[in-house]
N, C-alpha and C positions, 0 to 999 in steps of 0.2 A: 143287124148283122154287122160283123166287124170287117173292116177293110184295111189291109196293110199297105202302107206307102213307103217308098224307098227313094232317097235323094242322094246326090253327090256320091255315086258309086258305092252306096251302102253305108256311107259315113253318118247319115241321118235317117232314122227309121221311125215311123209312127203307126199307131193303130187308131183308126177313126171309129167313133161310136156316138150314140145319141144319149145325152144326159136327160134328166127330167125336163129341162127347159131349153137347152141349146145343143147344137152339134159340137163335137169336141174331138180332139186327138190327144193321145198320150204317147210320148216318144223319148228317144235318146239321141243326143248329138255327140259324136265322137270329137276328140280334139281336132281343131282346125279353124279356118276362117271361111265363112259362107255368106251368100247373099240370097235372101228369101223374098218371094213376091207374095202379096196378099190379094185376094179377090173380095173378101168381106172383112169387116172390122174384126181384129183378133185381140184377145187378151191372153197373154202368155204368162204362166206362173211357173217358176223354177221349183222343181220338187227336190232335186239333189244336185250338188255341184254348183257351178256358177256360169252365167252367160254374160258376156260383155257385148253390148249392142250399140250400133250407131243408127238411131231412129231418123225417119224422114224429117228434114228441116233442122236437124240438130248438128252442131259442129263438134261436140264432145262425146266420146264413148262413155257409156254408163254400165256399171257392173251390177247384176242382179243375182243374189244368192237364194238359197232354199227359202221358200215361203214368200218371196218377193215377186211382184207382177209388173208388167208394162203393157201398154196398148199400142196397136199399130192400126192406122186407118185402112179401110179397104182400098183396093187399086193402088197400092203403094209397094215399095220394097225397102228392106232394111238389111244391114250387115250384122253378122253375129260371129263372135269368136268364143271358142271353148278351149280351156287348157286341160280339162279332164272330162271324162264321160259325164254328160249333164242330162238329167231327166227333166221333162217338162209336161205340163198340161196346158193345152190351148183350147179356148172356146171361141166360137165364131158367131157373129151377129149379123 
C-alpha cells in the first residue's frame, strides 16, 4: 500500500512503497532550504534536478545531479537545498 508524506508545508512530498528488497520513497522537493532527520540509513538518488546537501560531519556542501546518490546514517540529520523542483528516490536500510 502507498503512503503519502508531506513536509515543510507541502514543499516536499513523497510516496512510500516497498521495493523487492527495501522500503523506499519517491518524491519531489520544491526550491528552498531544508533540514531532514533520518531514523534508518538512507540512500538518496536524485532522479531529476539537483540537490545540494550538507551531510553529517562534513563542512562543505556537495551537489548531486540526476543519477547521483549519497548516503546518510540512521539517527542523523542533514541539510538540503534545491534551486529547482528536484525528484528523488530514497531507500531505507
